[in-house]
N, C-alpha and C positions, 0 to 999 in steps of 0.2 A: 809839283808833285815829283815822284821818282821816275827817272828815265827808264825805258824798257831795256835799252842797251846804250852804250856810249854812242855819240854822234858818228864817230868813225869806226866803231867797234861792232861790226856786224857779227851776229851770233853764229859761230862756226864750230864744227866738230874738229877737235885738234887732231884726230886720227883720220880724218876724211881726206881722200885724194882731191876733193873739190876745193879744199882750203887754198892751195897755192893758186889755182885758177882764179878764184875770187880775188885774192890779194893782187894778182897781176892785173886783173880787170880794173880794180880800184886805182892801182898805181898808174895804169895807162891813161885813165881819164882825169886823174888828179892833176896831171901836168897841163891839161887843157882847161880845167875848171877848178878854181879854188874858192873864189868869192862870188856870191850872187850880187850882181849890180844891175838894177832895173826891175821891170815887171817880171814876176816869176814865170808867167806863161810865155813871155817872149824869150826868156832865158832858156826854158825847157825846149821851146821850138828850135832855138839855135843849136842846142845840144843834140836834139833828135835828128837834125839835118846832117850831123856828122856821120862818119863811117861807123855803123853799129854792128859790123860783122863780129867783133869780139863778144858782144852781148848775145848775138844769134848762136855763136859757137858754144858759149857757156850753157845756154838753154838746151841746145842739141845734145850736149854731153850728159846733162841731167836726165833728159827724156830717153836716152839710150838705156839707162838703168831703171826705168820706170817699174814700180812694184805693183803687181796685180794680185788678185785672189789666187791662192795656191793651196790646194788640198793636201799636197805632200808636206808643205810647211805647217799647215794646220795639224796634221797628224803628229809631226815632231813636237810642236808645242803641247799638244794634248798628252803625249807620252811623258814630257817633262813634268807636266802637271800631276800625272799619276805618281811619279817618283816622290814629289813633295807631299802629295796626299798620303802616300804610304808612310811617310815620316811624320805625319800629323802636322805638317807645316801648312795650315789651312790658308793663310793669307797668300803665301807664295803660290800654292796650287791654284787658288782663285785667279791670280794674275795670269798664270800660264793658260788656264782654260779660256779666259777672256781673249788672250792673244790668239789662241786656236780658233775661236769663234770669228775673230776679225779677219783671219786669213782664209777662212773656209768659203766655198761657193755658197751663196745664200740659199738656205733651205735644203741644201744637199745632205748627203750622209754624214760627212765630217762636221757640218754645222750642227746637226742633231746630236751627234756624239759629244761635242763640246758642251752643248746645253745640258745634256743629261749628266755629264760628269760634274759640271759646275753646280747643278742642283743638289748633288750629293754633298758638296762643300757647304752650301747654304744650309742644308739640313743639319749638318754637324755643328754649324755656328748658331743654330736655333733661329736662323733668319727664315722662318717658314713662309712668309709672304713672298719673299724673293725666290725661294725654292719652288713654290707653286707657279710663279710667273715663268720660270725657266722650263718647267715641265709642260706648261700649256704651249709655249713656243716650240718645244721639242716635238709635240704631237703634230705640228703643222709642217714638219720637215720630212725628209726621206730617211727617217730613223729606222734602223733594222727592226722588223716586226718581231723577231724572236727575242729581242731585248725589251720590248715594250712592257711585259709584265712587271719588270723591276721598277720602272718609273710609275706604273699604276700603284704599286705597293708603296712607293715613296710618297706619292700624292695622298694616298689614304692615311699614311702615318702623319703627314702634315696636318690634315684636317682633324685627326684625332688629337694631336698636340695642342692645337689652337681651339679645340672644343666646338667645332662646327659640325654638329651631328647631321644636319640635313645634307650638307655638301659631302660628308663622309659616306652616307648611305647612297647618294647619287653616284659617287666615284666607284664604290664597290659594285653597284649594279652595272655600270659601264664596263668595268674591268672583267666581271664575270661573263658579260655578253661577248666581249672580245675573246676570252679564253674558250668559250663555247664554239666560236666561229673559226678559230685558228688552231692549227696543230703545232704548238710551240713546245720546246723542251720543258720538262718539269711542270706540265700544265696542272696536274693534280696537286702538286706541292704549292704552287702559287694560289690555287683556288682555296686550299686549306688555310693558308696564311690570311687571305682576304676575309674569309668567314670568321676567323679567329679575331681579327681586328674589329669586325662588325659586331661581335658579341661582347667585346670588352666594354666595361662601364666607362663611358666618357665623362671627363670632368669639365664642367663649364668654367672657362677662364674668366676671371674678373679683370676688367680693364682698369688700370690704375688711373684714378682721377687726376693725379698730379702730373701725369706724363705730358711733356710739352714737345712740340715739333721743333726740331733743330733748325728749321727754315723760317720760323716765325720772326717777324720784324718787330722792333719796338715802335713806340708812338711818341710824338712830340707832346710835351706837357700842356702847351697852350696852342696847339695846332700848327699847321704849316703856313709859311709865309705866302701871302697872296701875290707878292711881286718878285719873289726870289724862289724859283722852283727847287724843291727838295730840301729847303732850309727851314729852320725853326722860325716862328714869328718873333722870337727874341733876338733875331739877327737882322741886319740890314747891310746892303752894299753901299759903299761910299767911294769917293774919288778925290784925290788931290794930285798935283803935279809930281810931288816927290814920291808918293807911294803907289800911284796909279789906282786901279780898281782894288779895293780891299774890303774886308768884312769887319764890322764893328758890332758891339753889343748894343742892341736897341734898349735893353733894360738889364738890370742885374741878373747875372747868370750864376747858378750854383754848380759846384763840382758834381759831375755825373749827369748834368742835363744833356739830353740828346740835341745836337745842333744841326746835323745833316743826316738824312736817310736817302741816299741817292743810288739808283740803279745805274750801272755802267751804260753810257751812251753806246759804246762798243767795247768788246774785249776780245783778245786773241789768246788762246791757251799757250802757255810757254812750254817749249820742248824741254825734256829732262836733260840735265847736263851730260854731255858726251853720248847722247842717245837721241836719235831722230824719232822720238816717240812722245806722245802725251801721256798723262797719268790715266791709267785704265779704269780708275774708280771715280772720275769726274765727267759729268755730262758735258759734251762739247758745246751744247746750246745754252745751258743754264748754270753750269758749274755745281749742280747738286751732287752729293755723294751717291754713288750707285753701286750695287752688287750685281743685280741681274740686268746688265746693260745690253743694248742691241747695237750692232755696228752699222756704219755706213754701208750701203749696198755696193759701193764702188771702191772706195779706198780702204786701207787697212789701219788707218790711224785714229779715226773719229768714232767715239761711242756715245750713245744717248740713253737717257733714262726711260724713254718710251717712244712709241711711234709718232706721237704728237710733236715731240721735240725734234725728232729726225726729219719730219716733213717740214716743220717750221725752219729749221736750219737750211735745208735744201733750197726752199723758196726764197729765203732771205739772202742767199748768196753762196752757199756751199757748192751749188752747181757750177759756179765760176772758179771756185778754189780747188775742187776735187782733183782735176787733172794735175794741178801743181802739187797736191798732196802726194799723189802717186809718184811724181818725179822728185819729190823732196826739195822743191825750190824754196818753200816758205821757211824752212829751217835756216837756210843760208841768208835769206833776205831780212831776217830779224825784224826790225821795227817797220819795215816795208809791209809786213803782214797785217798788223792792225791798221796801218794807214790805208791799205786797200779796203779793209772792212769799213772804215769811215767813209770812203768814197761810195761804197755800196749803199750806205744809209742815205747819202745825199742824192743818189739816183732817183729815189722815189719822188722827191719834190723838185727835181731838176736843179739841185744845188741852190735852193732858195737862200737868200741872204737877208739879214736885218740891216737896213740902211741907217746912217746917222752915227754920231760919236758916242762917247761914254754916257751921255745924258740918257740915251735910249736904254742902256743897260740898267741905269738907276731906276727907271720907270718900271721895267720888267725884264727879267732874265730867266731863260729856261723854258722848255716845253716838253712835257713827258710823252707826247705823241710824236713830235718831230723836233728833236733837239739839235739837228745838224746845223741850223743857222747860228745857234749859240756856241756850239763847239767851234764853228768856223771863225768866231770872234776872239778865240783865245790867242794869246801872243805866240809868235813863232821864233822871234829873234833870228830869223834866217839871214838877215843882212849883217848880223854881227858875227856870224860864223867864220872862222878862219879857214875852214875847209868844207865847202859845200858839195864837193864831188860825190860823196857817198849818198847824199839826198837824191841827187839827180840820177846817179847810176841805178839805185834801187828802183826809182820811179820808172826809168826807161826799161828795166828788166820786166817789171810788172806789166806795162802796157804792151811790150813786145810779146810776152807770154799770152796775154788776152787776145792779141791780134792773130797770132800764129796757131794757138792751140785751143782756142774757144771761139764761140760765135757771139761773145759779149757785145762787141761794138755794132755788129749787124743787128742784134736784138735791140740795143739801146737806141739806135737811130729810128726805130719804129715806135718808140715810146713817146707819149704826148708831151712829156716835160723835157725832152732832150734839148740841151742848150745849143747844139750845133746841128747843121743840116748836111754836112758832108763828112765822110769817113776820116780823112786825114786831120781835119781841124778838130774833130771830136777826140781823136787819139792824143793830140798835143794838149788839148784842154784838160783831159783826164790826167795826163802825165804831170802837168803843172800843179793840179790839185793834189796829187799824191805827194809831190815834192814838198808842197806847203804843209800837208798833214803830217809828214814824217817829222818836219821841224817842230810842229805844234806838239806832237806826241813826245818829242825829246824833252820839251820844256814842261809838259803838263801831265804826262801819264802817271799812273800809279801801278805799282806791283801788287796784284791781288794775292794775298797770303791767307791760307787756312790753317787752323790749329789741328794738330794730331798728336798722338801719344808715342813716345819713344819706346815704351814697353808696357806690358800689362800691369807692372808693379807701381807705376807712378800715379800719384793722386790727381795731377792736373795735366791737361794737354800741354806739352812742353816743347813741341817742335812746330815751327812755322814752315810750311812748304809753299813755295812759290808756284801758283797754279796758272796765272794769266797776267797779261798786261791790259789794263783798262783805262778808260778816260771818263772822268767825272767832272763835267764842265762847271757846275755850281761850286763844288768843293775846291776846284782849281783857282777860284777867285781869292782864296786866302793867301796872304803873303807868308813868307818863310821867317822863322826865328830858330836859332840854334837852341833856344829854350822855349819850346812851344807851350801853349796853354790848352791844347786839345790833344786827343789821342783817337785812334780808330781801330775798328776790326771789320771783318767782312763776313757776311752771311750770303753764301753762293756768290752772285754777281753784284751784290749791293753793299755799298760802304756805309757804315754807321760811324758817325763822328760824335764824340762826347767831350764835354768840358773837363779838362784835367785838373782844374782848380777853379775857384770862384773868380769870375770876371766882372768887373764893375761896368756900369752903364757908360757907354761911349768909349770904352777901351777897345783896342784892336784885338781881333781874334787871330792867333797865329798858328799855322801848321808847321811841321818840320819836313823839309824835302829830303830827309835821310841824312842830313848833315847836323849831327847832334854834338853839343859841346862836351858831353860826358864820354864820347868815344874818340874825339879828334881835338887837337889843339887849334889855337886860333889861326895859325898859318895854314894848316891843312884845310880848315873850313873855308877860308877865303879862296884858296886855290880851287876847291871843289865848286864853290858858288860861281866863281868867274868862268871856269871852263865849261860847266854844265848849264848854267842858267844866266850867265852874262851880267851879273850884278855883284857889287861888293856888299857883304852883309854888315849892317849897322845895328843889329839887334842888341838887346839889353846886355848880353854876355860879351859880344864882340866889341861893344863900346866901353866896357869896364873890365879891365884885366883882373881886378881884385875878385871878380865873381867866377873866375875860371876854377875848375875842379882842382887843378894843380896847387892852388893856394891852400887847400885843406891839408896838404902834406908839408906843413911848416913846423918849425920849432918854436918854442915859447921864449920870448924875450925875457931874460933874467931881471931886467929892470922894470918893465911895464906890463909884462905878460901879453904883449902884442905878438904879431906873427913875423917870424924870420924865415923867409922862403928858402926851401932846399933848391939850389940851382946846380944841376949836373955839370960836371967838369970845371967847377970853380971851387975856391976855398974860402970865400968871404961872401957875406950877405948882409943886407940892412933890414932892420925892423921897420915894417910898414907903418907902425904907429908913432914911435918916438924918433926913428931915423938913426939910432945907434948902429954902428957896424960891428959884426961878430965874425970870428973864425968859425967855420962849419965843422972843423975837425973834432973839437970836444963833443959836440952834439952827436956826430956820427959814431964816435967811439963809445959813448954811453949807450946809444941805441943798439949797437952791435953787441954790447954786454947783455942787454935784455934779450936779444935774439938767441944767444948761446944758452940761456936758461930754457928756451922753448925747444932747442935741439938736443938737450941733455937726455940721456937714457936712464937717468936716476928714477928709482921706483916711486918716489914721493912726487908725483906729477902735480898735485894740487899746490904744494908749497912753491914749486918752481914757477907755475903759472902766475901765482899771486905776486911773487918777487918781480917777474918780468913786467906785470901790469903796473906795479908801484913805481918802478924805474921810469917807465914810459910816461906815466901821468905827470912826472916832474919836468919832462923836457919836450914832449910832443903836444901839438894842438889837439884838442879833444876829439876832432873828427879825422885825425890822421889815419891813413890806410893801415898802418901797422897795428892799430888796435883791433882790427877786424878779426884776425886770427886768434888772438888771445881771448877775446870775449867769447868767440864761438867755441873754442876748446873748453873754456870754463863751463859754458852752457851744456856742452855734450858730456862733460864729466859728471855734472849733477843729474843729467838724464839717466846715465848708467847706474847711479847709486840711488835714484828715486827721491832726490831732494827737490820737491816741487817749488819751494819758495826761492831757492837759489837758481833753479832753472829759470824761473820767471825773472829774477833780478838780472842775470847776465844775458838772457835773451834780449831784454829791453835795452841794456847797454849796447849790445851789438846792433839792435834795431835802430837806435838813434844815430849811430855811426853810419849805417846804411842809408838812412833817410837823407842825411846830409850829402852823401856822396852820389847816390843814385836817384834821389828825388823821393819825397814823402809818398808819392802816389805811383811809384814804379811797380811793375808787375811782380818783380822779385820780392818786394816788401809784402805784397798780398799773399803770395804763395808761402813765404816763411811764417807769416802770422798764422795761417791755417795749419801748417805742419807743426808749429810749436804748440798751438792750442790742442791738437790731437795728442801730442806727446805728453803734455801736462795732464790731460784728461785720463790717458792710459795710466799715468803715474798715480793719480788719485784713486783709480779703480783697483790698483794693485793690492789694496788692503790697508797698509799702514804707511802712508807717505811721511817721510821725515820732515821735521822742521816746518809743519803747517799748523800755525796757532789759531788762525781765524778762517775756517773753511768757507764760510758764507762769503766773506769779503774777497777771498781768493777766487772763488767761482765767478763772482761778479767781474773781476779783472779778466778772467778767461773769456767770459761772454763778450766783454768789450773788445778783446782781441778778435773774436770771430766776426763781430759786427764791422770792425774796421777792415778786416780782410775782405769781407764781401763787398764793401763800398769800393775798395781799390780794385778788386778783380772784376767787378761789373764794368770797369772802364776798358777792360781788355778782352773779355769773353762775352759771348751771347748769354742771355739769361738762363737758358736751359742747363748750361754747365755749372754756373754758380748756384743755382737752385738745387741741383743734384748734390753738390758738395755740402750745402746747408743741411740737406736731409741726412747725409752721412754723419755730420757732426751731431745732429739732433739724436740720431739713433744711438751713437756712442754715449752721449751724455745721459741718455735715459736708461742705460743699462744698469 
């Protein structure tokens, strides 16, 4: 899977004064440890017996700048939120009010003011349930009594908007009782507004039956595998010496079949680039999207969707992380952060292991209650690393932090499953485990990415934001291919893996470790595979140069119409079919002539586009990259003049070119199919579309585009997104 950060590339803030200190720390110990040779626990013990005063000094410098709750800073963030709210930048104001909440003393005055202001944003966004949640939290704080009538009114407005008459009446009674007992400014004015709301005719809101939860998970067609946790029954784990453990199809698999639904064994939220902060709209415990979050009671970084998540996080291990959060050590430790979380999972069972070789994994792999033993069987390649110092340094920093700034080891020694009976041996044992887990995460972790919108104008979620680093032991068993036959997306902390194409029985199921042949040439891919994962890729693409994307950008052999590859910085090339040699200069000159037609400012754009296309059709392979622009410009031209049939013709010419270059099932293909279908439908609705002789047949073609788009996009998006898009198309087509 994808590494959290590079093995030697600890995540650092480029503007931080701590960066040089960490670099010096790594450089100092790299001279002493480069390669791990021998038992990892013995190696860590040897390291830990060295002079660790540089590690102590680094931690001390971090803790000198420890961040605590600060009501003055809370006030500053709230005032910044007010500025954005005044400009109607609701998303930005929401972010600042949440920051204000995180910095405020729990349940104090500033805490209440931040909640009240954030509830105003939720109300503007029509997020009434979130608004009510913030208001209820606000009432339990030291919120100024003279301001309470405002939030009583907002609460009443929320109940009115969502049609809850009983709760509205109860709220009004409570508010009137408060106004009767308190001498607050404008008391009569507030009472009049409340009575006015109470008398207004409330509309009962109909719940839309098609509304789906964005956190709903799909299901396996034929159930879950009894022997392979979180995997479809259509899969099985296999083993051979050349491929190691790998996944094969137990029976024929169809494109779109769900192959894995796996909740992360552990995940660690990723800090935002150049910013020692997490995303303020993601729950630290479950990664759900949140608006009315609640913060950790101690640190200013972590927010939760509710009290249950906050308590669960604290008990599961945040109580050992929280001091480090306030000192910002986890930001600089990078992959050491999720490695420590993995250790915390192992603590519960005393680091239980599964004994035996790969045969045991084939019998059964994975446990949804305690998956630590199976995570611990993932490869680490630690003995192949050319520089193991960062592994050990990070592990040493974590155990030193736990020893000096928490009571973790004292607590652990008292637990029934503690594997050691004395303090020093336990420290060294945990340090060895963290070292191993860092290496395992480097080879097997996945970047958890969630879809979001770049603007309110776009039809599809079009931006992937990196929210966390997670480990998915069952998914990790898949081997890599630069041309994978699966794809995945994430729902909160759960990975959903789907078949990207039909996979025949007994064929291997391949994932992509972020090294894709469409974005990297063969040499770049091999370097990445060797440096990050310590293997040479021999996938279907790496084993056959003719399948590289670059081969599509070839000229046509005048003799046999075979491919004459374009080779940069050379003047001659051979036809891959008949072997004849050709000078590349004439091909390049003719193609440049076609380019000049596209760049011309002549008013007759259609004629120039057609000329350019005809020239290129004579010399370029049909899927050459230079066809993309001319096809799309012809499609766009016919969109503008409302010629539906030519729109359809040139869109499909462009589409076939894109399928060859990006893959028939790429997300970009799906989004363009939807967008083109919408454009054609709008054209047909305009009244008199040009050149449309058979409307019924034409509409059938558009319907086929929509079906194809949904099949493709279901590979990349959760169902609630594609279903919503289908309803939009249906609404337009029924107009």
